[in-house]
C-alpha positions in Angstrom: 1.7 -12.1 66.6 -0.5 -9.4 66.1 2.3 -7.0 65.8 3.8 -9.2 63.5 0.6 -9.2 61.2 0.3 -5.5 61.1 3.3 -5.3 60.1 3.5 -7.8 57.3 0.2 -6.0 56.1 1.8 -2.6 56.3 4.9 -3.6 54.2 2.6 -6.0 51.6 0.7 -2.4 51.3 3.9 -0.1 51.0 4.7 -2.8 48.3 1.6 -2.8 46.0 1.8 1.3 46.4 5.2 0.9 44.8 4.5 -1.6 42.7 1.4 1.3 41.4 4.1 3.6 41.4 6.4 1.5 38.8 3.7 0.8 36.3 2.6 4.3 36.1 3.6 6.1 32.8 6.2 8.7 33.3 6.2 9.9 30.3 3.3 11.3 27.8 2.9 12.7 24.6 0.4 15.8 23.3 -0.8 13.4 20.7 0.2 9.9 19.0 -1.0 10.3 15.6 -1.2 13.7 14.0 -3.2 14.6 10.6 -1.5 16.5 8.5 -3.8 17.3 6.0 -3.2 18.3 2.2 0.2 19.7 0.8 1.6 20.2 -2.6 4.1 18.3 -3.4 6.3 21.8 -3.9 6.0 22.5 -0.7 7.5 19.7 0.7 8.7 17.7 3.0 6.0 17.6 6.0 7.2 18.2 9.3 5.4 17.9 12.5 6.8 18.3 16.3 5.6 15.6 18.7 6.0 17.0 22.2 6.2 14.6 25.4 6.3 15.6 29.2 7.9 13.6 32.1 5.5 12.8 34.6 7.5 11.0 36.9 10.3 12.2 39.6 13.5 11.4 38.3 15.0 12.9 34.3 14.0 10.7 31.2 15.9 10.8 28.0 15.0 10.1 24.4 17.3 6.8 23.5 16.6 6.7 19.4 13.6 7.2 17.0 13.7 4.5 14.7 11.7 5.0 11.0 10.1 2.6 8.5 11.2 4.2 5.8 14.6 6.2 4.5 12.2 8.8 2.9 11.4 9.8 7.0 13.8 11.7 9.4 13.5 12.8 13.0 15.1 15.2 15.3 14.6 14.7 18.9 15.6 16.5 22.6 18.9 14.9 23.1 19.3 16.0 26.5 17.6 14.9 30.0 14.3 16.0 30.8 13.4 16.8 34.2 10.7 15.6 35.8 7.5 18.4 35.0 9.0 19.9 32.1 8.8 18.7 28.1 10.7 17.3 25.4 9.9 17.3 21.4 10.4 15.2 18.4 10.7 16.3 15.4 9.3 14.1 12.3 10.0 15.0 8.5 8.3 13.0 5.6 10.3 13.7 2.0 7.2 12.4 -0.6 8.7 10.2 -3.4 5.6 11.0 -5.4 2.1 12.4 -5.2 -0.9 10.9 -2.6 -2.0 9.4 0.8 0.4 8.6 3.3 0.7 7.1 6.6 4.5 7.1 8.0 5.3 5.7 11.3 7.9 6.4 14.3 8.8 3.9 17.0 10.1 6.6 20.0 12.7 4.6 22.5 13.0 5.8 25.8 14.5 4.9 29.2 10.9 6.0 30.8 7.6 4.0 31.4 7.0 2.7 28.9 9.9 2.1 27.2 8.5 2.7 23.7 6.1 4.6 21.9 5.0 4.5 18.2 4.4 8.1 16.5 2.3 8.3 13.2 2.2 11.2 10.9 0.0 10.8 7.6 -1.7 13.2 5.1 -2.2 13.9 1.6 1.0 14.7 -1.1 -0.9 16.6 -4.1 0.8 16.7 -7.6 2.6 19.9 -8.4 2.1 21.9 -11.3 5.3 20.3 -12.8 4.9 16.9 -12.4 2.7 16.0 -15.4 2.0 12.3 -16.4 5.5 11.0 -15.2 4.3 10.5 -11.9 1.5 8.4 -12.4 3.4 5.9 -15.5 6.3 5.1 -13.1 7.8 1.9 -15.0 9.6 2.9 -18.1 10.2 0.6 -21.4 11.8 1.9 -24.0 10.2 5.6 -24.7 6.7 4.3 -23.1 6.0 4.3 -19.3 3.4 2.3 -17.4 1.3 2.6 -14.6 1.7 -0.8 -13.1 4.9 -3.4 -14.4 1.4 -5.9 -15.1 -1.5 -6.1 -16.5 -3.8 -6.8 -13.8 -7.6 -8.1 -14.9 -7.8 -9.2 -11.0 -10.2 -11.8 -10.2 -13.1 -12.7 -13.0 -16.1 -15.0 -13.0 -15.4 -18.5 -15.0 -18.4 -17.7 -17.6 -17.3 -13.8 -17.9 -15.7 -12.8 -21.1 -13.9 -9.5 -19.5 -11.9 -6.4 -21.4 -9.8 -4.0 -19.8 -8.3 -0.7 -20.7 -4.4 0.1 -19.8 -3.0 3.4 -20.7 0.4 4.0 -22.1 2.3 7.2 -21.4 4.8 8.2 -24.5 7.8 10.1 -22.4 10.2 10.3 -25.9 10.4 13.6 -27.7 8.9 11.3 -31.0 5.7 9.6 -32.1 5.7 5.8 -31.2 3.6 3.5 -33.7 2.6 0.3 -33.0 2.7 -2.5 -35.4 -0.2 -4.5 -36.5 1.7 -7.4 -35.4 0.5 -8.9 -32.1 1.6 -12.1 -30.0 -1.1 -13.6 -27.6 -2.6 -16.7 -26.9 -6.0 -16.8 -28.5 -8.4 -16.7 -25.6 -6.4 -13.1 -25.6 -7.5 -10.1 -27.9 -5.5 -7.5 -27.7 -6.2 -4.2 -30.1 -5.3 -0.5 -29.4 -7.9 2.6 -28.1 -8.5 4.9 -30.9 -4.9 4.7 -32.4 -1.9 2.7 -32.7 0.1 5.8 -32.9 1.3 7.9 -29.5 2.7 11.1 -29.8 5.1 12.6 -27.6 4.3 13.1 -24.2 0.6 12.0 -24.7 -1.5 9.0 -23.6 -2.5 6.3 -25.6 -3.9 3.1 -24.7 -4.5 -0.8 -25.7 -7.6 -3.1 -24.3 -7.3 -6.4 -23.7 -10.0 -9.0 -23.7 -10.3 -12.0 -22.3 -12.2 -15.2 -22.6 -11.4 -17.9 -19.1 -13.6 -20.8 -21.0 -10.4 -21.8 -22.5 -8.3 -22.2 -19.6 -10.5 -23.2 -16.7 -10.3 -21.5 -13.2 -6.7 -20.8 -11.3 -4.2 -18.3 -11.4 -3.0 -17.4 -14.5 0.2 -15.2 -16.3 -0.2 -14.8 -20.2 2.4 -12.6 -22.4 1.3 -10.0 -24.9 3.7 -8.9 -27.1 3.6 -6.2 -29.0 6.0 -4.6 -31.9 6.7 -1.0 -32.5 9.0 1.5 -33.9 10.9 2.6 -31.2 14.4 1.7 -31.8 14.9 1.9 -28.3 12.4 -1.0 -27.8 11.1 -2.4 -31.0 9.8 -5.8 -29.2 7.4 -4.6 -26.3 6.5 -7.9 -24.0 4.1 -7.6 -21.4 3.0 -9.8 -18.5 -1.4 -10.3 -18.1 -2.3 -11.3 -14.5 -5.8 -12.9 -13.8 -7.3 -14.8 -11.2 -10.1 -16.9 -12.8 -13.0 -18.2 -10.0 -13.7 -21.7 -9.5 -17.6 -22.8 -10.6 -19.4 -23.3 -7.8 -21.2 -26.3 -9.5 -22.7 -24.6 -11.9 -22.0 -24.6 -15.9 -20.6 -21.1 -15.5 -21.4 -17.6 -13.4 -23.3 -14.9 -15.4 -21.0 -11.7 -16.0 -22.5 -9.3 -13.4 -24.3 -6.1 -15.1 -22.8 -2.6 -16.2 -23.8 0.1 -13.7 -25.7 2.7 -14.4 -24.0 5.9 -15.3 -25.5 7.1 -12.2 -24.7 4.8 -9.8 -21.0 5.0 -10.8 -21.0 9.3 -10.6 -22.5 9.3 -7.2 -20.9 6.2 -5.7 -17.6 5.4 -4.0 -14.5 5.2 -6.3 -11.6 3.3 -5.2 -7.8 4.3 -5.7 -5.5 1.4 -5.1 -1.6 2.4 -4.6 -0.6 -0.4 -6.3 -1.3 -3.7 -7.9 1.9 -5.4 -7.7 4.8 -5.1 -5.6 8.7 -6.6 -5.7 10.2 -7.3 -2.2 13.3 -8.2 -4.0 15.5 -10.3 -2.1 14.2 -11.3 1.8 15.5 -13.6 3.7 14.6 -16.6 5.8 13.7 -15.6 9.3 13.0 -12.4 9.1 9.8 -11.1 8.9 8.7 -8.5 5.8 5.6 -6.4 6.1 4.9 -4.4 3.1 2.0 -1.5 3.2 -0.9 -0.4 0.7 -2.5 2.8 0.4 -6.3 2.1 -0.6 -8.2 6.0 -1.3 -11.6 6.4 -1.9 -11.6 9.0 -4.6 -15.9 9.0 -4.9 -18.6 10.7 -3.1 -20.1 7.6 -0.7 -18.6 5.5 1.7 -15.9 2.7 0.3 -16.8 -0.7 1.8 -13.7 -3.0 1.8 -12.9 -6.3 2.3 -9.6 -8.3 2.2 -9.0 -12.0 1.7 -5.2 -13.1 1.8 -4.4 -16.2 -0.2 -2.2 -19.0 1.9 1.1 -17.4 3.1 -0.2 -14.2 3.0 -1.3 -12.1 6.5 -3.2 -9.2 6.1 -1.9 -7.1 9.6 -4.8 -4.7 9.8 -8.3 -4.7 9.4 -9.8 -6.8 6.8 -13.0 -5.2 6.9 -12.6 -1.5 6.2 -15.0 1.7 5.6 -13.5 4.7 4.1 -15.3 7.9 4.0 -14.9 9.8 0.9 -12.0 11.3 0.0 -10.2 9.7 2.8 -7.6 7.0 2.9 -6.1 3.8 4.6 -3.2 1.8 5.2 -3.0 -1.9 4.8 -0.3 -3.8 6.1 0.7 -7.1 4.4 3.1 -10.0 5.9 4.7 -12.0 3.3 5.1 -15.3 5.1 7.7 -17.5 3.3 7.9 -20.4 6.0 11.3 -22.6 4.8 10.9 -22.1 1.2 13.8 -20.6 -0.5 13.7 -18.7 -4.3 10.9 -16.9 -6.4 7.9 -17.0 -4.1 4.5 -14.7 -5.0 1.9 -14.3 -2.8 -1.8 -12.7 -3.4 -4.6 -11.0 -1.6 -8.3 -9.8 -2.9 -9.5 -6.6 -2.7 -13.4 -7.0 -2.8 -15.0 -3.5 -2.8 -19.0 -1.9 -3.2 -16.7 0.4 -6.0 -19.2 -0.9 -9.1 -15.6 -0.3 -11.5 -13.5 -2.0 -8.9 -15.8 -5.0 -7.2 -12.8 -7.3 -6.8 -9.3 -6.8 -7.5 -6.5 -8.8 -7.2 -3.3 -7.8 -5.5 0.2 -9.8 -6.7 3.2 -9.7 -4.1 6.4 -11.1 -5.0 10.1 -12.0 -3.6 12.9 -13.9 -3.9 13.6 -15.6 -0.6 17.2 -16.1 0.3 19.2 -18.2 3.2 20.1 -16.1 6.2 
């Protein structure tokens, strides 16, 4: 009996040792997250080699590398890597525009663990030849805009606001705006300095909004401008605004303007996009998109993200971004079982006095599988 118990304990110990050996990693990467730093767009694409070692006692292989974007590619060791030997995975990012980036690569192996996630991040500086086209990406006729919509963000119910929106003339002749402007009565639209925009120059309009006539809620307003551009004589633009509900008072006072020295020495938010259109997505398919938040100021940027219903923030909702650094926010578009055009939104609250409260809009058309 004693010999039986001793044998059982011996077998149990051997089994536990084997179990521990089975869960021990058999592949190790020298790094999982690489900061490539700053590179000029002229010197792109960005490449980096991730090295790994076989820690096990049998050969291992890289089965495939999955990328999160068509702008990324990879090349890896295709032959088996023997124990104590090294292999590598070279990833490449070909940027489509200047600014910060964070690209992820999922490595699938026959080792343990089966998958690893590698991250390549950095900042692409504009090239000397880029010009304003790199920032003004939406074109209507000769004119280009930074964003698809005029977004006022979230405002207080008693707060009259105005915001300047820049327009770039990508044509070869001057564009002249006519005096006629169509807009709701609670909107005022006027031209900043001039109603003329010379070729390859930037002009602007200023939109003033009085929320008292609308109450609280999320609103889309249409503004129509008229130009002498034969390609686009009638220019229709959509204004987005989210008016907060009052907390029982008649209205909330507008915040005072920040002092110039506070603006100059404080944080400054740059958001990659205020709007995204995901196009067609399908029921039952999880759809995740990304936004880049960059601090272009000289003090830490404090950020809080507040999603509305059916909009899920996948990353941290409270962030601190150091000066000249950035963070990538992942957002899931949740659609339940409904089909058709749908909109999701989330707020970006910051300590940047000029961008304290922004509204980000995501749109998609949900189809049956």
